PDB file as gemmi writes it, atoms N, CA and C in Angstrom:
CRYST1    1.000    1.000    1.000  90.00  90.00  90.00 P 1                      
ATOM      1  N   MET A   1       0.798  -1.173   0.023  1.00  0.00           N  
ATOM      2  CA  MET A   1       0.014  -0.010   0.004  1.00  0.00           C  
ATOM      3  C   MET A   1       0.879   1.191  -0.002  1.00  0.00           C  
ATOM      4  N   ARG A   2       0.685   2.081  -0.978  1.00  0.00           N  
ATOM      5  CA  ARG A   2       1.495   3.266  -1.068  1.00  0.00           C  
ATOM      6  C   ARG A   2       0.717   4.530  -0.332  1.00  0.00           C  
ATOM      7  N   LEU A   3       1.621   5.236   0.371  1.00  0.00           N  
ATOM      8  CA  LEU A   3       1.019   6.450   1.033  1.00  0.00           C  
ATOM      9  C   LEU A   3       1.119   7.728   0.150  1.00  0.00           C  
ATOM     10  N   GLY A   4       0.146   8.499   0.116  1.00  0.00           N  
ATOM     11  CA  GLY A   4       0.143   9.734  -0.665  1.00  0.00           C  
ATOM     12  C   GLY A   4       0.488  10.907   0.162  1.00  0.00           C  
ATOM     13  N   GLY A   5       1.159  11.873  -0.524  1.00  0.00           N  
ATOM     14  CA  GLY A   5       1.854  13.064   0.171  1.00  0.00           C  
ATOM     15  C   GLY A   5       0.919  13.851   1.026  1.00  0.00           C  
ATOM     16  N   GLY A   6       1.057  13.780   2.316  1.00  0.00           N  
ATOM     17  CA  GLY A   6       0.530  14.776   3.253  1.00  0.00           C  
ATOM     18  C   GLY A   6      -1.001  14.450   3.605  1.00  0.00           C  
ATOM     19  N   GLU A   7      -1.676  13.623   2.886  1.00  0.00           N  
ATOM     20  CA  GLU A   7      -3.016  13.416   3.164  1.00  0.00           C  
ATOM     21  C   GLU A   7      -3.329  12.207   4.129  1.00  0.00           C  
ATOM     22  N   CYS A   8      -4.305  12.166   4.781  1.00  0.00           N  
ATOM     23  CA  CYS A   8      -4.680  11.115   5.686  1.00  0.00           C  
ATOM     24  C   CYS A   8      -4.985   9.807   4.731  1.00  0.00           C  
ATOM     25  N   VAL A   9      -4.090   8.883   4.786  1.00  0.00           N  
ATOM     26  CA  VAL A   9      -4.276   7.780   3.901  1.00  0.00           C  
ATOM     27  C   VAL A   9      -4.823   6.591   4.741  1.00  0.00           C  
ATOM     28  N   LEU A  10      -4.299   6.323   5.939  1.00  0.00           N  
ATOM     29  CA  LEU A  10      -4.794   5.243   6.672  1.00  0.00           C  
ATOM     30  C   LEU A  10      -5.591   5.819   7.877  1.00  0.00           C  
ATOM     31  N   HIS A  11      -6.842   5.377   8.039  1.00  0.00           N  
ATOM     32  CA  HIS A  11      -7.593   5.852   9.086  1.00  0.00           C  
ATOM     33  C   HIS A  11      -8.175   4.646   9.866  1.00  0.00           C  
ATOM     34  N   PHE A  12      -7.702   4.418  11.076  1.00  0.00           N  
ATOM     35  CA  PHE A  12      -8.175   3.367  11.951  1.00  0.00           C  
ATOM     36  C   PHE A  12      -9.175   3.969  12.963  1.00  0.00           C  
ATOM     37  N   LYS A  13     -10.268   3.234  13.206  1.00  0.00           N  
ATOM     38  CA  LYS A  13     -11.233   3.603  14.277  1.00  0.00           C  
ATOM     39  C   LYS A  13     -10.750   2.874  15.512  1.00  0.00           C  
ATOM     40  N   ILE A  14     -10.616   3.662  16.618  1.00  0.00           N  
ATOM     41  CA  ILE A  14     -10.235   2.994  17.894  1.00  0.00           C  
ATOM     42  C   ILE A  14     -11.543   2.583  18.508  1.00  0.00           C  
ATOM     43  N   THR A  15     -11.649   1.225  18.792  1.00  0.00           N  
ATOM     44  CA  THR A  15     -12.875   0.692  19.404  1.00  0.00           C  
ATOM     45  C   THR A  15     -12.721   0.393  20.878  1.00  0.00           C  
ATOM     46  N   LYS A  16     -11.486   0.244  21.293  1.00  0.00           N  
ATOM     47  CA  LYS A  16     -11.120  -0.053  22.702  1.00  0.00           C  
ATOM     48  C   LYS A  16      -9.686   0.319  22.929  1.00  0.00           C  
ATOM     49  N   LEU A  17      -9.467   0.916  24.081  1.00  0.00           N  
ATOM     50  CA  LEU A  17      -8.060   1.354  24.456  1.00  0.00           C  
ATOM     51  C   LEU A  17      -7.939   1.391  25.957  1.00  0.00           C  
ATOM     52  N   ASP A  18      -7.318   0.271  26.558  1.00  0.00           N  
ATOM     53  CA  ASP A  18      -7.231   0.177  27.912  1.00  0.00           C  
ATOM     54  C   ASP A  18      -5.804   0.464  28.421  1.00  0.00           C  
ATOM     55  N   ILE A  19      -5.663   1.147  29.610  1.00  0.00           N  
ATOM     56  CA  ILE A  19      -4.340   1.478  30.092  1.00  0.00           C  
ATOM     57  C   ILE A  19      -3.869   0.329  30.959  1.00  0.00           C  
ATOM     58  N   PHE A  20      -2.672  -0.013  30.961  1.00  0.00           N  
ATOM     59  CA  PHE A  20      -2.008  -0.988  31.840  1.00  0.00           C  
ATOM     60  C   PHE A  20      -0.939  -0.217  32.556  1.00  0.00           C  
ATOM     61  N   GLN A  21      -0.015  -0.909  33.220  1.00  0.00           N  
ATOM     62  CA  GLN A  21       0.982  -0.219  34.020  1.00  0.00           C  
ATOM     63  C   GLN A  21       1.791   0.880  33.210  1.00  0.00           C  
ATOM     64  N   SER A  22       2.337   0.463  32.062  1.00  0.00           N  
ATOM     65  CA  SER A  22       3.183   1.380  31.344  1.00  0.00           C  
ATOM     66  C   SER A  22       2.775   1.413  29.870  1.00  0.00           C  
ATOM     67  N   TYR A  23       1.657   0.835  29.478  1.00  0.00           N  
ATOM     68  CA  TYR A  23       1.277   0.885  28.003  1.00  0.00           C  
ATOM     69  C   TYR A  23      -0.206   0.754  27.852  1.00  0.00           C  
ATOM     70  N   PHE A  24      -0.595   0.998  26.673  1.00  0.00           N  
ATOM     71  CA  PHE A  24      -2.047   0.874  26.330  1.00  0.00           C  
ATOM     72  C   PHE A  24      -2.264  -0.352  25.513  1.00  0.00           C  
ATOM     73  N   PHE A  25      -3.330  -1.020  25.460  1.00  0.00           N  
ATOM     74  CA  PHE A  25      -3.632  -2.187  24.625  1.00  0.00           C  
ATOM     75  C   PHE A  25      -5.091  -2.117  24.288  1.00  0.00           C  
ATOM     76  N   GLY A  26      -5.450  -2.288  22.991  1.00  0.00           N  
ATOM     77  CA  GLY A  26      -6.832  -2.227  22.698  1.00  0.00           C  
ATOM     78  C   GLY A  26      -7.105  -2.829  21.275  1.00  0.00           C  
ATOM     79  N   ASP A  27      -8.117  -2.361  20.668  1.00  0.00           N  
ATOM     80  CA  ASP A  27      -8.642  -2.778  19.305  1.00  0.00           C  
ATOM     81  C   ASP A  27      -8.882  -1.567  18.459  1.00  0.00           C  
ATOM     82  N   VAL A  28      -8.490  -1.730  17.200  1.00  0.00           N  
ATOM     83  CA  VAL A  28      -8.834  -0.724  16.111  1.00  0.00           C  
ATOM     84  C   VAL A  28      -9.454  -1.501  14.934  1.00  0.00           C  
ATOM     85  N   GLU A  29     -10.068  -0.730  14.149  1.00  0.00           N  
ATOM     86  CA  GLU A  29     -10.760  -1.323  12.885  1.00  0.00           C  
ATOM     87  C   GLU A  29     -10.125  -0.479  11.680  1.00  0.00           C  
ATOM     88  N   PHE A  30      -9.793  -1.142  10.549  1.00  0.00           N  
ATOM     89  CA  PHE A  30      -9.347  -0.596   9.378  1.00  0.00           C  
ATOM     90  C   PHE A  30     -10.123  -1.184   8.209  1.00  0.00           C  
ATOM     91  N   ARG A  31     -10.944  -0.543   7.475  1.00  0.00           N  
ATOM     92  CA  ARG A  31     -11.701  -0.972   6.394  1.00  0.00           C  
ATOM     93  C   ARG A  31     -12.490  -2.162   6.846  1.00  0.00           C  
ATOM     94  N   GLY A  32     -13.067  -2.162   7.980  1.00  0.00           N  
ATOM     95  CA  GLY A  32     -13.927  -3.181   8.547  1.00  0.00           C  
ATOM     96  C   GLY A  32     -13.194  -4.382   9.125  1.00  0.00           C  
ATOM     97  N   ASP A  33     -11.923  -4.428   9.105  1.00  0.00           N  
ATOM     98  CA  ASP A  33     -11.207  -5.483   9.692  1.00  0.00           C  
ATOM     99  C   ASP A  33     -10.623  -5.136  10.999  1.00  0.00           C  
ATOM    100  N   PRO A  34     -10.773  -6.012  12.064  1.00  0.00           N  
ATOM    101  CA  PRO A  34     -10.360  -5.645  13.420  1.00  0.00           C  
ATOM    102  C   PRO A  34      -8.828  -6.109  13.556  1.00  0.00           C  
ATOM    103  N   TYR A  35      -8.108  -5.239  14.335  1.00  0.00           N  
ATOM    104  CA  TYR A  35      -6.694  -5.481  14.657  1.00  0.00           C  
ATOM    105  C   TYR A  35      -6.418  -5.124  16.112  1.00  0.00           C  
ATOM    106  N   LYS A  36      -5.506  -5.802  16.715  1.00  0.00           N  
ATOM    107  CA  LYS A  36      -5.033  -5.387  18.049  1.00  0.00           C  
ATOM    108  C   LYS A  36      -4.180  -4.170  17.946  1.00  0.00           C  
ATOM    109  N   PHE A  37      -4.180  -3.254  18.891  1.00  0.00           N  
ATOM    110  CA  PHE A  37      -3.400  -2.175  18.959  1.00  0.00           C  
ATOM    111  C   PHE A  37      -2.670  -2.020  20.242  1.00  0.00           C  
ATOM    112  N   ASN A  38      -1.331  -1.744  20.163  1.00  0.00           N  
ATOM    113  CA  ASN A  38      -0.373  -1.648  21.299  1.00  0.00           C  
ATOM    114  C   ASN A  38       0.259  -0.251  21.178  1.00  0.00           C  
ATOM    115  N   LEU A  39       0.147   0.607  22.245  1.00  0.00           N  
ATOM    116  CA  LEU A  39       0.757   1.938  22.370  1.00  0.00           C  
ATOM    117  C   LEU A  39       1.632   1.960  23.556  1.00  0.00           C  
ATOM    118  N   GLN A  40       2.892   2.229  23.383  1.00  0.00           N  
ATOM    119  CA  GLN A  40       3.790   2.229  24.455  1.00  0.00           C  
ATOM    120  C   GLN A  40       4.932   3.204  24.348  1.00  0.00           C  
ATOM    121  N   ALA A  41       5.628   3.509  25.418  1.00  0.00           N  
ATOM    122  CA  ALA A  41       6.794   4.389  25.398  1.00  0.00           C  
ATOM    123  C   ALA A  41       7.914   3.772  24.582  1.00  0.00           C  
ATOM    124  N   GLN A  42       8.904   4.647  24.206  1.00  0.00           N  
ATOM    125  CA  GLN A  42       9.959   4.214  23.309  1.00  0.00           C  
ATOM    126  C   GLN A  42      11.007   3.364  24.041  1.00  0.00           C  
ATOM    127  N   ARG A  43      10.911   2.088  24.046  1.00  0.00           N  
ATOM    128  CA  ARG A  43      11.831   1.180  24.603  1.00  0.00           C  
ATOM    129  C   ARG A  43      13.002   0.994  23.662  1.00  0.00           C  
ATOM    130  N   ARG A  44      12.715   0.910  22.472  1.00  0.00           N  
ATOM    131  CA  ARG A  44      13.659   0.562  21.357  1.00  0.00           C  
ATOM    132  C   ARG A  44      13.680   1.723  20.369  1.00  0.00           C  
ATOM    133  N   GLY A  45      13.366   2.956  20.771  1.00  0.00           N  
ATOM    134  CA  GLY A  45      13.292   4.112  19.829  1.00  0.00           C  
ATOM    135  C   GLY A  45      11.814   4.178  19.303  1.00  0.00           C  
ATOM    136  N   LYS A  46      11.601   5.124  18.578  1.00  0.00           N  
ATOM    137  CA  LYS A  46      10.294   5.423  17.980  1.00  0.00           C  
ATOM    138  C   LYS A  46      10.021   4.454  16.895  1.00  0.00           C  
ATOM    139  N   VAL A  47       8.739   3.864  16.849  1.00  0.00           N  
ATOM    140  CA  VAL A  47       8.513   2.648  16.007  1.00  0.00           C  
ATOM    141  C   VAL A  47       7.066   2.866  15.614  1.00  0.00           C  
ATOM    142  N   LEU A  48       6.803   2.540  14.330  1.00  0.00           N  
ATOM    143  CA  LEU A  48       5.375   2.193  13.855  1.00  0.00           C  
ATOM    144  C   LEU A  48       5.546   0.956  13.098  1.00  0.00           C  
ATOM    145  N   ARG A  49       4.682  -0.046  13.524  1.00  0.00           N  
ATOM    146  CA  ARG A  49       4.513  -1.343  12.848  1.00  0.00           C  
ATOM    147  C   ARG A  49       3.072  -1.555  12.507  1.00  0.00           C  
ATOM    148  N   LEU A  50       2.791  -2.147  11.383  1.00  0.00           N  
ATOM    149  CA  LEU A  50       1.437  -2.395  10.974  1.00  0.00           C  
ATOM    150  C   LEU A  50       1.227  -3.837  10.555  1.00  0.00           C  
ATOM    151  N   PRO A  51       0.021  -4.352  10.558  1.00  0.00           N  
ATOM    152  CA  PRO A  51      -0.302  -5.754  10.164  1.00  0.00           C  
ATOM    153  C   PRO A  51      -0.263  -5.905   8.687  1.00  0.00           C  
ATOM    154  N   PHE A  52       0.119  -4.933   7.943  1.00  0.00           N  
ATOM    155  CA  PHE A  52       0.213  -5.058   6.474  1.00  0.00           C  
ATOM    156  C   PHE A  52       1.325  -4.066   6.059  1.00  0.00           C  
ATOM    157  N   GLY A  53       1.899  -4.246   4.902  1.00  0.00           N  
ATOM    158  CA  GLY A  53       2.940  -3.481   4.452  1.00  0.00           C  
ATOM    159  C   GLY A  53       2.434  -2.200   3.877  1.00  0.00           C  
ATOM    160  N   ILE A  54       3.319  -1.120   4.033  1.00  0.00           N  
ATOM    161  CA  ILE A  54       3.030   0.162   3.300  1.00  0.00           C  
ATOM    162  C   ILE A  54       4.368   0.628   2.760  1.00  0.00           C  
ATOM    163  N   VAL A  55       4.258   1.599   1.757  1.00  0.00           N  
ATOM    164  CA  VAL A  55       5.431   2.097   1.121  1.00  0.00           C  
ATOM    165  C   VAL A  55       5.297   3.645   1.275  1.00  0.00           C  
ATOM    166  N   PRO A  56       5.830   4.163   2.390  1.00  0.00           N  
ATOM    167  CA  PRO A  56       5.861   5.660   2.560  1.00  0.00           C  
ATOM    168  C   PRO A  56       6.801   6.378   1.656  1.00  0.00           C  
ATOM    169  N   LYS A  57       6.544   7.501   1.246  1.00  0.00           N  
ATOM    170  CA  LYS A  57       7.461   8.380   0.367  1.00  0.00           C  
ATOM    171  C   LYS A  57       8.607   8.859   1.197  1.00  0.00           C  
ATOM    172  N   LYS A  58       8.437   9.100   2.512  1.00  0.00           N  
ATOM    173  CA  LYS A  58       9.510   9.478   3.314  1.00  0.00           C  
ATOM    174  C   LYS A  58       9.903   8.327   4.261  1.00  0.00           C  
ATOM    175  N   ASN A  59      10.972   8.596   5.047  1.00  0.00           N  
ATOM    176  CA  ASN A  59      11.307   7.428   6.013  1.00  0.00           C  
ATOM    177  C   ASN A  59      10.591   7.542   7.288  1.00  0.00           C  
ATOM    178  N   ARG A  60       9.925   8.693   7.560  1.00  0.00           N  
ATOM    179  CA  ARG A  60       9.095   8.896   8.764  1.00  0.00           C  
ATOM    180  C   ARG A  60       7.732   9.222   8.283  1.00  0.00           C  
ATOM    181  N   VAL A  61       6.685   8.697   9.073  1.00  0.00           N  
ATOM    182  CA  VAL A  61       5.286   9.065   8.774  1.00  0.00           C  
ATOM    183  C   VAL A  61       4.812   9.785  10.016  1.00  0.00           C  
ATOM    184  N   VAL A  62       3.623  10.497   9.791  1.00  0.00           N  
ATOM    185  CA  VAL A  62       2.900  11.164  10.798  1.00  0.00           C  
ATOM    186  C   VAL A  62       1.964  10.194  11.454  1.00  0.00           C  
ATOM    187  N   VAL A  63       1.962  10.013  12.768  1.00  0.00           N  
ATOM    188  CA  VAL A  63       1.108   9.137  13.447  1.00  0.00           C  
ATOM    189  C   VAL A  63       0.261  10.009  14.395  1.00  0.00           C  
ATOM    190  N   ARG A  64      -1.009  10.003  14.219  1.00  0.00           N  
ATOM    191  CA  ARG A  64      -1.892  10.922  14.974  1.00  0.00           C  
ATOM    192  C   ARG A  64      -2.974  10.243  15.609  1.00  0.00           C  
ATOM    193  N   LEU A  65      -3.207  10.486  16.949  1.00  0.00           N  
ATOM    194  CA  LEU A  65      -4.453   9.938  17.579  1.00  0.00           C  
ATOM    195  C   LEU A  65      -5.361  11.245  17.862  1.00  0.00           C  
ATOM    196  N   SER A  66      -6.576  11.112  17.515  1.00  0.00           N  
ATOM    197  CA  SER A  66      -7.482  12.225  17.614  1.00  0.00           C  
ATOM    198  C   SER A  66      -8.890  11.833  18.234  1.00  0.00           C  
ATOM    199  N   GLY A  67      -9.606  12.774  18.605  1.00  0.00           N  
ATOM    200  CA  GLY A  67     -10.944  12.488  19.115  1.00  0.00           C  
ATOM    201  C   GLY A  67     -11.842  13.804  19.053  1.00  0.00           C  
ATOM    202  N   PRO A  68     -13.022  13.670  19.692  1.00  0.00           N  
ATOM    203  CA  PRO A  68     -14.001  14.726  19.647  1.00  0.00           C  
ATOM    204  C   PRO A  68     -13.296  15.924  20.302  1.00  0.00           C  
ATOM    205  N   ASP A  69     -13.983  17.084  20.052  1.00  0.00           N  
ATOM    206  CA  ASP A  69     -13.470  18.429  20.689  1.00  0.00           C  
ATOM    207  C   ASP A  69     -12.156  18.798  20.256  1.00  0.00           C  
ATOM    208  N   ASP A  70     -11.776  18.313  19.060  1.00  0.00           N  
ATOM    209  CA  ASP A  70     -10.405  18.786  18.429  1.00  0.00           C  
ATOM    210  C   ASP A  70      -9.202  18.367  19.265  1.00  0.00           C  
ATOM    211  N   ILE A  71      -9.283  17.324  20.057  1.00  0.00           N  
ATOM    212  CA  ILE A  71      -8.062  16.849  20.786  1.00  0.00           C  
ATOM    213  C   ILE A  71      -7.267  15.987  19.839  1.00  0.00           C  
ATOM    214  N   PHE A  72      -6.034  16.051  19.859  1.00  0.00           N  
ATOM    215  CA  PHE A  72      -5.082  15.206  19.110  1.00  0.00           C  
ATOM    216  C   PHE A  72      -3.698  15.304  19.609  1.00  0.00           C  
ATOM    217  N   VAL A  73      -2.969  14.314  19.294  1.00  0.00           N  
ATOM    218  CA  VAL A  73      -1.506  14.175  19.579  1.00  0.00           C  
ATOM    219  C   VAL A  73      -0.882  13.552  18.394  1.00  0.00           C  
ATOM    220  N   GLU A  74       0.280  13.991  17.984  1.00  0.00           N  
ATOM    221  CA  GLU A  74       0.931  13.279  16.833  1.00  0.00           C  
ATOM    222  C   GLU A  74       2.435  13.285  17.095  1.00  0.00           C  
ATOM    223  N   ASP A  75       3.117  12.403  16.357  1.00  0.00           N  
ATOM    224  CA  ASP A  75       4.513  12.297  16.418  1.00  0.00           C  
ATOM    225  C   ASP A  75       4.927  11.750  15.097  1.00  0.00           C  
ATOM    226  N   TYR A  76       6.222  11.989  14.676  1.00  0.00           N  
ATOM    227  CA  TYR A  76       6.847  11.461  13.459  1.00  0.00           C  
ATOM    228  C   TYR A  76       7.524  10.196  13.809  1.00  0.00           C  
ATOM    229  N   LEU A  77       7.077   9.083  13.262  1.00  0.00           N  
ATOM    230  CA  LEU A  77       7.723   7.704  13.537  1.00  0.00           C  
ATOM    231  C   LEU A  77       8.214   7.087  12.287  1.00  0.00           C  
ATOM    232  N   PRO A  78       9.348   6.342  12.403  1.00  0.00           N  
ATOM    233  CA  PRO A  78       9.827   5.546  11.303  1.00  0.00           C  
ATOM    234  C   PRO A  78       9.014   4.296  11.184  1.00  0.00           C  
ATOM    235  N   TYR A  79       8.564   4.012   9.984  1.00  0.00           N  
ATOM    236  CA  TYR A  79       7.859   2.698   9.727  1.00  0.00           C  
ATOM    237  C   TYR A  79       8.938   1.598   9.744  1.00  0.00           C  
ATOM    238  N   LYS A  80       8.617   0.641  10.591  1.00  0.00           N  
ATOM    239  CA  LYS A  80       9.673  -0.471  10.828  1.00  0.00           C  
ATOM    240  C   LYS A  80       9.107  -1.827  10.380  1.00  0.00           C  
ATOM    241  N   GLY A  81       8.164  -1.739   9.393  1.00  0.00           N  
ATOM    242  CA  GLY A  81       7.701  -3.119   8.843  1.00  0.00           C  
ATOM    243  C   GLY A  81       6.415  -3.656   9.459  1.00  0.00           C  
ATOM    244  N   GLU A  82       6.156  -4.899   9.166  1.00  0.00           N  
ATOM    245  CA  GLU A  82       4.988  -5.566   9.524  1.00  0.00           C  
ATOM    246  C   GLU A  82       5.064  -6.175  10.890  1.00  0.00           C  
ATOM    247  N   SER A  83       3.934  -6.358  11.524  1.00  0.00           N  
ATOM    248  CA  SER A  83       3.767  -6.920  12.796  1.00  0.00           C  
ATOM    249  C   SER A  83       2.384  -7.507  12.752  1.00  0.00           C  
ATOM    250  N   GLU A  84       2.163  -8.334  13.849  1.00  0.00           N  
ATOM    251  CA  GLU A  84       0.830  -9.010  13.947  1.00  0.00           C  
ATOM    252  C   GLU A  84      -0.264  -7.954  14.394  1.00  0.00           C  
ATOM    253  N   TRP A  85       0.251  -6.894  15.089  1.00  0.00           N  
ATOM    254  CA  TRP A  85      -0.589  -5.876  15.573  1.00  0.00           C  
ATOM    255  C   TRP A  85      -0.242  -4.522  15.022  1.00  0.00           C  
ATOM    256  N   VAL A  86      -1.087  -3.505  15.305  1.00  0.00           N  
ATOM    257  CA  VAL A  86      -0.631  -2.077  15.061  1.00  0.00           C  
ATOM    258  C   VAL A  86       0.203  -1.732  16.268  1.00  0.00           C  
ATOM    259  N   GLU A  87       1.397  -1.360  16.102  1.00  0.00           N  
ATOM    260  CA  GLU A  87       2.286  -1.050  17.187  1.00  0.00           C  
ATOM    261  C   GLU A  87       2.774   0.370  16.935  1.00  0.00           C  
ATOM    262  N   VAL A  88       2.613   1.210  18.093  1.00  0.00           N  
ATOM    263  CA  VAL A  88       3.181   2.569  18.148  1.00  0.00           C  
ATOM    264  C   VAL A  88       4.006   2.662  19.342  1.00  0.00           C  
ATOM    265  N   ASP A  89       5.301   3.014  19.211  1.00  0.00           N  
ATOM    266  CA  ASP A  89       6.094   3.304  20.236  1.00  0.00           C  
ATOM    267  C   ASP A  89       6.593   4.735  20.212  1.00  0.00           C  
ATOM    268  N   SER A  90       5.949   5.611  21.086  1.00  0.00           N  
ATOM    269  CA  SER A  90       6.218   6.990  21.083  1.00  0.00           C  
ATOM    270  C   SER A  90       6.013   7.513  22.472  1.00  0.00           C  
ATOM    271  N   ASP A  91       7.052   8.127  23.065  1.00  0.00           N  
ATOM    272  CA  ASP A  91       6.909   8.783  24.371  1.00  0.00           C  
ATOM    273  C   ASP A  91       5.779   9.836  24.372  1.00  0.00           C  
ATOM    274  N   GLU A  92       5.912  10.761  23.367  1.00  0.00           N  
ATOM    275  CA  GLU A  92       5.017  11.928  23.217  1.00  0.00           C  
ATOM    276  C   GLU A  92       3.521  11.442  23.210  1.00  0.00           C  
ATOM    277  N   ILE A  93       3.205  10.448  22.288  1.00  0.00           N  
ATOM    278  CA  ILE A  93       1.802  10.035  22.248  1.00  0.00           C  
ATOM    279  C   ILE A  93       1.356   9.290  23.460  1.00  0.00           C  
ATOM    280  N   THR A  94       2.280   8.349  24.020  1.00  0.00           N  
ATOM    281  CA  THR A  94       1.869   7.550  25.141  1.00  0.00           C  
ATOM    282  C   THR A  94       1.614   8.505  26.339  1.00  0.00           C  
ATOM    283  N   TYR A  95       2.446   9.516  26.681  1.00  0.00           N  
ATOM    284  CA  TYR A  95       2.233  10.225  27.823  1.00  0.00           C  
ATOM    285  C   TYR A  95       0.978  11.189  27.651  1.00  0.00           C  
ATOM    286  N   PHE A  96       0.850  11.682  26.481  1.00  0.00           N  
ATOM    287  CA  PHE A  96      -0.296  12.563  26.277  1.00  0.00           C  
ATOM    288  C   PHE A  96      -1.677  11.786  26.417  1.00  0.00           C  
ATOM    289  N   VAL A  97      -1.707  10.540  25.864  1.00  0.00           N  
ATOM    290  CA  VAL A  97      -2.941   9.782  25.900  1.00  0.00           C  
ATOM    291  C   VAL A  97      -3.115   9.294  27.459  1.00  0.00           C  
ATOM    292  N   ALA A  98      -2.066   9.027  28.180  1.00  0.00           N  
ATOM    293  CA  ALA A  98      -2.248   8.785  29.639  1.00  0.00           C  
ATOM    294  C   ALA A  98      -2.854   9.892  30.335  1.00  0.00           C  
ATOM    295  N   ASP A  99      -2.540  11.207  29.916  1.00  0.00           N  
ATOM    296  CA  ASP A  99      -3.108  12.417  30.596  1.00  0.00           C  
ATOM    297  C   ASP A  99      -4.585  12.723  30.137  1.00  0.00           C  
ATOM    298  N   HIS A 100      -4.934  12.090  29.024  1.00  0.00           N  
ATOM    299  CA  HIS A 100      -6.251  12.458  28.444  1.00  0.00           C  
ATOM    300  C   HIS A 100      -6.923  11.098  28.105  1.00  0.00           C  
ATOM    301  N   GLN A 101      -7.060  10.232  29.045  1.00  0.00           N  
ATOM    302  CA  GLN A 101      -7.671   8.886  28.756  1.00  0.00           C  
ATOM    303  C   GLN A 101      -9.086   8.969  28.220  1.00  0.00           C  
ATOM    304  N   ASP A 102      -9.477   7.918  27.376  1.00  0.00           N  
ATOM    305  CA  ASP A 102     -10.772   7.820  26.995  1.00  0.00           C  
ATOM    306  C   ASP A 102     -11.326   8.931  26.167  1.00  0.00           C  
ATOM    307  N   ARG A 103     -10.394   9.727  25.461  1.00  0.00           N  
ATOM    308  CA  ARG A 103     -10.827  10.830  24.586  1.00  0.00           C  
ATOM    309  C   ARG A 103     -10.486  10.625  23.147  1.00  0.00           C  
ATOM    310  N   PHE A 104     -10.002   9.543  22.737  1.00  0.00           N  
ATOM    311  CA  PHE A 104      -9.481   9.265  21.397  1.00  0.00           C  
ATOM    312  C   PHE A 104     -10.340   8.162  20.679  1.00  0.00           C  
ATOM    313  N   ASP A 105     -10.634   8.470  19.494  1.00  0.00           N  
ATOM    314  CA  ASP A 105     -11.438   7.542  18.650  1.00  0.00           C  
ATOM    315  C   ASP A 105     -10.869   7.188  17.313  1.00  0.00           C  
ATOM    316  N   ALA A 106      -9.691   7.805  16.992  1.00  0.00           N  
ATOM    317  CA  ALA A 106      -9.093   7.529  15.631  1.00  0.00           C  
ATOM    318  C   ALA A 106      -7.662   7.537  15.763  1.00  0.00           C  
ATOM    319  N   LEU A 107      -7.097   6.685  14.888  1.00  0.00           N  
ATOM    320  CA  LEU A 107      -5.598   6.647  14.647  1.00  0.00           C  
ATOM    321  C   LEU A 107      -5.384   6.914  13.217  1.00  0.00           C  
ATOM    322  N   GLU A 108      -4.612   7.960  12.806  1.00  0.00           N  
ATOM    323  CA  GLU A 108      -4.357   8.222  11.453  1.00  0.00           C  
ATOM    324  C   GLU A 108      -2.917   8.232  11.095  1.00  0.00           C  
ATOM    325  N   ILE A 109      -2.651   7.805   9.922  1.00  0.00           N  
ATOM    326  CA  ILE A 109      -1.161   7.625   9.509  1.00  0.00           C  
ATOM    327  C   ILE A 109      -1.054   8.349   8.191  1.00  0.00           C  
ATOM    328  N   MET A 110      -0.085   9.382   8.087  1.00  0.00           N  
ATOM    329  CA  MET A 110       0.030  10.090   6.876  1.00  0.00           C  
ATOM    330  C   MET A 110       1.502  10.109   6.543  1.00  0.00           C  
ATOM    331  N   ASP A 111       1.855  10.449   5.268  1.00  0.00           N  
ATOM    332  CA  ASP A 111       3.209  10.643   4.889  1.00  0.00           C  
ATOM    333  C   ASP A 111       3.872  11.681   5.670  1.00  0.00           C  
ATOM    334  N   GLY A 112       5.166  11.564   6.041  1.00  0.00           N  
ATOM    335  CA  GLY A 112       5.878  12.554   6.768  1.00  0.00           C  
ATOM    336  C   GLY A 112       6.225  13.795   6.018  1.00  0.00           C  
ATOM    337  N   PRO A 113       6.727  14.803   6.709  1.00  0.00           N  
ATOM    338  CA  PRO A 113       7.073  16.063   6.055  1.00  0.00           C  
ATOM    339  C   PRO A 113       8.262  15.918   5.204  1.00  0.00           C  
TER     340      PRO A 113                                                      
END                                                                             
């Protein structure tokens, strides 16, 4: 799957997101298909992994979580290939979501700057 310049190409609906001691785990939907979602701090650096391959135009993509009332948080993450789950490792996103729990309903991935 090829990403297009700057536009929201991949839009996941967050259906469940639970906090655990140092990470979040839940479920997302993409094009009607369910996937597990793991959000955690950067243990091995910033990382984005998806359950299917993409071909970004840049080496980093914009990963944004958003919700009602214009709340959002985003970070630039390197795409590190395929995984069984949707995996996001980002201190900025993880800490912001921890401070604003239960306010996010979308995960968006766009080509980086």
